[in-house]
Steps between C-alpha positions, in 0.01 A plus 500: 500500500195657340218241485659247261249225574226606259742512206749229586630272227797275442758508222703180462872558475626141499345153487675167538353151533477543878504871577384844394595861569255789465496874537200609703357809334266758651343821380664649188701177454734592783689204646376456857675171562641176366394137540712186476304173516635144490305180435618163630308177464596153607307180565160668463579773752550846359670793669486862388732751662544864414634837605342839450706814541284811518662836432283671764271424790147369454224469756452141625174466303667622178789259551254213540326608178832491313568148634152387394552645150831316473328178604208544259669651194843339506527193722167340413540571129850348492403180679120462509509122539768480765428324830623802687641407838658831583488858376745726680546862398737725693438875471775758547523876465817629341647726237702440187854620545629411154468259210790306349497344154752369251281618211670781308187709450313423820268783602364493853161626380474184286532266798138388466549414132823300508367165381123515485257786540202274562249661735236346723 
């Protein structure tokens, strides 16, 4: 991947009451990964678990920067007052094989704009 860190941003694809899905965008708005994050709170103890799938390898330092951006720009903004007991983020490297949808006019290039094109 060509230095995505300086230009990284997130485009929300889906948001529910307890979870979010984002495209991770790099230089020239290319998708460099996806993020799924889930929020669970009970009895004053809050848990945040997520998965990042990168579409290419990053150096360890770059990976840590992506995790820190996710924490600062997404997790903390979603739940700033939570008594966070646990934040677990698993990072994978993979590739998209295909996309399935029951929408009649689904275009794969629109995947980042399905429900909400809000950027952070």
